[in-house]
LOVOKE-148256 format. One record per residue (C-alpha): residue number from 1; residue in one letter; x, y, z. Coordinates in Angstrom, 2 decimals. Layout:
# residues N
+-----+------+---------+---------+---------+
| pos | code |       x |       y |       z |
+-----+------+---------+---------+---------+
| NUM |    a |       X |       Y |       Z |
...
+-----+------+---------+---------+---------+
//
This chain:
# residues 164
+-----+------+---------+---------+---------+
| pos | code |       x |       y |       z |
+-----+------+---------+---------+---------+
|   1 |    e |   37.98 |   24.47 | -159.31 |
|   2 |    i |   37.50 |   27.97 | -160.67 |
|   3 |    r |   36.61 |   26.67 | -164.14 |
|   4 |    a |   33.48 |   25.14 | -162.62 |
|   5 |    r |   32.59 |   28.58 | -161.27 |
|   6 |    g |   32.72 |   30.07 | -164.75 |
|   7 |    v |   36.25 |   31.43 | -165.00 |
|   8 |    d |   37.94 |   31.16 | -168.39 |
|   9 |    v |   41.30 |   30.21 | -166.87 |
|  10 |    d |   43.22 |   30.58 | -170.13 |
|  11 |    l |   41.90 |   34.11 | -170.58 |
|  12 |    l |   42.60 |   34.92 | -166.93 |
|  13 |    i |   46.19 |   33.70 | -167.22 |
|  14 |    k |   46.68 |   35.71 | -170.41 |
|  15 |    k |   45.40 |   38.87 | -168.73 |
|  16 |    l |   47.43 |   38.27 | -165.57 |
|  17 |    i |   50.59 |   37.83 | -167.60 |
|  18 |    a |   49.80 |   40.98 | -169.62 |
|  19 |    n |   49.29 |   42.95 | -166.41 |
|  20 |    a |   52.43 |   41.50 | -164.82 |
|  21 |    a |   54.38 |   42.45 | -167.94 |
|  22 |    a |   53.02 |   45.99 | -167.70 |
|  23 |    e |   53.92 |   46.24 | -164.01 |
|  24 |    f |   57.44 |   44.96 | -164.53 |
|  25 |    s |   58.51 |   46.22 | -167.91 |
|  26 |    s |   56.34 |   49.22 | -168.49 |
|  27 |    t |   55.98 |   50.87 | -165.15 |
|  28 |    y |   58.98 |   49.65 | -163.17 |
|  29 |    y |   61.44 |   50.12 | -166.02 |
|  30 |    y |   60.03 |   53.33 | -167.46 |
|  31 |    y |   59.31 |   54.89 | -164.07 |
|  32 |    t |   63.04 |   54.53 | -163.42 |
|  33 |    i |   63.77 |   56.63 | -166.50 |
|  34 |    l |   61.00 |   59.15 | -165.85 |
|  35 |    r |   62.12 |   59.59 | -162.26 |
|  36 |    m |   65.66 |   60.37 | -163.37 |
|  37 |    h |   64.34 |   63.26 | -165.46 |
|  38 |    l |   62.64 |   64.89 | -162.49 |
|  39 |    a |   65.94 |   66.38 | -161.35 |
|  40 |    g |   65.31 |   69.49 | -159.30 |
|  41 |    h |   61.96 |   68.13 | -158.16 |
|  42 |    e |   63.12 |   65.81 | -155.41 |
|  43 |    d |   59.63 |   65.64 | -153.90 |
|  44 |    y |   58.25 |   64.42 | -157.25 |
|  45 |    k |   61.11 |   61.93 | -157.60 |
|  46 |    e |   60.34 |   60.50 | -154.16 |
|  47 |    i |   56.71 |   59.90 | -155.03 |
|  48 |    a |   57.59 |   58.42 | -158.44 |
|  49 |    e |   60.04 |   56.12 | -156.65 |
|  50 |    d |   57.36 |   54.95 | -154.22 |
|  51 |    a |   55.01 |   54.19 | -157.11 |
|  52 |    r |   57.82 |   52.42 | -159.00 |
|  53 |    l |   58.61 |   50.14 | -156.07 |
|  54 |    e |   54.95 |   49.37 | -155.43 |
|  55 |    d |   54.51 |   48.45 | -159.08 |
|  56 |    r |   57.42 |   46.03 | -158.82 |
|  57 |    s |   55.73 |   44.51 | -155.78 |
|  58 |    h |   52.54 |   44.06 | -157.84 |
|  59 |    f |   54.55 |   41.99 | -160.31 |
|  60 |    e |   56.01 |   39.93 | -157.47 |
|  61 |    l |   52.59 |   39.52 | -155.83 |
|  62 |    m |   50.93 |   38.09 | -158.92 |
|  63 |    t |   53.76 |   35.94 | -160.30 |
|  64 |    p |   53.16 |   32.97 | -157.98 |
|  65 |    r |   49.43 |   33.05 | -158.74 |
|  66 |    i |   50.08 |   32.95 | -162.49 |
|  67 |    y |   52.15 |   29.78 | -162.03 |
|  68 |    e |   49.60 |   28.27 | -159.62 |
|  69 |    l |   46.96 |   28.67 | -162.33 |
|  70 |    g |   49.19 |   26.86 | -164.82 |
|  71 |    g |   50.62 |   29.90 | -166.58 |
|  72 |    e |   54.23 |   30.82 | -167.03 |
|  73 |    f |   56.31 |   33.66 | -168.38 |
|  74 |    h |   58.07 |   33.62 | -171.72 |
|  75 |    n |   61.69 |   32.59 | -171.54 |
|  76 |    d |   62.32 |   35.56 | -173.85 |
|  77 |    m |   62.17 |   38.96 | -172.17 |
|  78 |    q |   61.20 |   40.76 | -175.39 |
|  79 |    a |   58.26 |   38.40 | -175.95 |
|  80 |    f |   57.20 |   38.98 | -172.33 |
|  81 |    v |   57.36 |   42.76 | -172.70 |
|  82 |    e |   55.35 |   42.69 | -175.91 |
|  83 |    q |   52.40 |   41.22 | -173.97 |
|  84 |    a |   52.05 |   44.21 | -171.64 |
|  85 |    s |   48.47 |   45.33 | -171.10 |
|  86 |    c |   49.38 |   49.03 | -171.10 |
|  87 |    p |   51.51 |   51.12 | -173.42 |
|  88 |    d |   54.99 |   51.98 | -172.24 |
|  89 |    p |   55.05 |   55.25 | -170.28 |
|  90 |    k |   57.96 |   56.62 | -172.27 |
|  91 |    l |   59.85 |   59.80 | -171.62 |
|  92 |    p |   58.10 |   62.60 | -173.54 |
|  93 |    e |   59.88 |   64.91 | -175.92 |
|  94 |    d |   60.97 |   68.01 | -174.03 |
|  95 |    p |   60.55 |   66.20 | -170.70 |
|  96 |    t |   59.22 |   68.91 | -168.41 |
|  97 |    a |   57.96 |   67.96 | -164.95 |
|  98 |    e |   54.39 |   68.56 | -166.10 |
|  99 |    k |   54.74 |   66.30 | -169.15 |
| 100 |    i |   56.35 |   63.57 | -167.06 |
| 101 |    l |   53.57 |   63.79 | -164.47 |
| 102 |    l |   51.00 |   63.45 | -167.25 |
| 103 |    v |   52.74 |   60.29 | -168.50 |
| 104 |    l |   52.83 |   58.88 | -164.97 |
| 105 |    l |   49.16 |   59.73 | -164.46 |
| 106 |    e |   48.05 |   57.99 | -167.64 |
| 107 |    a |   50.17 |   54.94 | -166.80 |
| 108 |    e |   48.40 |   54.62 | -163.46 |
| 109 |    r |   45.00 |   55.02 | -165.09 |
| 110 |    c |   45.76 |   52.22 | -167.55 |
| 111 |    a |   46.96 |   49.96 | -164.72 |
| 112 |    i |   43.79 |   50.65 | -162.72 |
| 113 |    r |   41.61 |   49.72 | -165.72 |
| 114 |    s |   43.63 |   46.56 | -166.43 |
| 115 |    w |   43.57 |   45.28 | -162.86 |
| 116 |    q |   39.90 |   46.18 | -162.44 |
| 117 |    e |   39.21 |   43.92 | -165.40 |
| 118 |    i |   40.91 |   41.05 | -163.52 |
| 119 |    c |   38.77 |   41.85 | -160.49 |
| 120 |    d |   35.62 |   41.78 | -162.64 |
| 121 |    i |   36.57 |   38.41 | -164.16 |
| 122 |    t |   37.28 |   36.81 | -160.76 |
| 123 |    a |   34.63 |   38.40 | -158.52 |
| 124 |    g |   32.73 |   35.66 | -156.72 |
| 125 |    k |   34.46 |   32.99 | -158.81 |
| 126 |    d |   38.16 |   32.95 | -157.92 |
| 127 |    l |   38.53 |   34.36 | -154.45 |
| 128 |    r |   42.30 |   33.95 | -154.24 |
| 129 |    t |   43.11 |   35.77 | -157.47 |
| 130 |    h |   40.44 |   38.37 | -156.74 |
| 131 |    a |   41.85 |   39.10 | -153.28 |
| 132 |    l |   45.37 |   39.51 | -154.65 |
| 133 |    a |   44.33 |   41.56 | -157.68 |
| 134 |    a |   41.94 |   43.83 | -155.73 |
| 135 |    r |   44.84 |   45.34 | -153.80 |
| 136 |    i |   46.49 |   46.61 | -156.95 |
| 137 |    p |   43.87 |   49.04 | -158.33 |
| 138 |    q |   43.47 |   50.44 | -154.82 |
| 139 |    e |   47.18 |   51.28 | -154.77 |
| 140 |    g |   46.92 |   52.52 | -158.35 |
| 141 |    v |   44.19 |   54.96 | -157.32 |
| 142 |    e |   46.50 |   56.19 | -154.58 |
| 143 |    h |   49.29 |   56.68 | -157.14 |
| 144 |    e |   46.86 |   58.41 | -159.49 |
| 145 |    d |   45.89 |   60.80 | -156.69 |
| 146 |    w |   49.55 |   61.53 | -155.93 |
| 147 |    f |   50.28 |   62.38 | -159.55 |
| 148 |    k |   47.11 |   64.49 | -159.94 |
| 149 |    e |   48.07 |   66.44 | -156.82 |
| 150 |    l |   51.65 |   66.95 | -158.03 |
| 151 |    l |   50.37 |   68.05 | -161.42 |
| 152 |    e |   48.18 |   70.63 | -159.70 |
| 153 |    f |   51.16 |   71.90 | -157.69 |
| 154 |    e |   53.27 |   72.04 | -160.84 |
| 155 |    r |   50.62 |   73.97 | -162.77 |
| 156 |    n |   50.09 |   76.38 | -159.87 |
| 157 |    g |   53.80 |   76.89 | -159.26 |
| 158 |    t |   53.53 |   75.82 | -155.63 |
| 159 |    s |   55.48 |   73.22 | -153.68 |
| 160 |    p |   53.84 |   70.05 | -152.43 |
| 161 |    p |   54.28 |   68.87 | -148.87 |
| 162 |    s |   57.20 |   66.46 | -148.60 |
| 163 |    g |   56.65 |   62.72 | -148.87 |
| 164 |    p |   53.76 |   60.70 | -150.34 |
+-----+------+---------+---------+---------+
//
């Protein structure tokens, strides 16, 4: 029992749900919109799409664990979305490629911080949740690197190599 190892299970469930809400509603949904506004930058769109799909897989990865721990999602999508651990990465005014990349970069940084917090809570106490959650900030760092690199290309006026 992870409670006996010092895990506040209620807090853990709350944070897992908040992170799942961010992965599903914030990043998956908003990355769809952001990606659509990268017209003319097909290489950027491809990388944003890869990050979007991986973020959806993060939601799917953690959902069973939330239920195993005794948590569950709201039956109301709006209530679920309102729990998200990160702000929505909304389309900026005057959505240039640079501004969109900055939004994507900050979204990844927030996700990394949020999932690292789960890792800190579960380290040495809840091996199953920790093992699942530890994969996510690693992928987030990879996404962050992609967006930083694309931002550098955009600012320098050069083209990135194709593919993530």
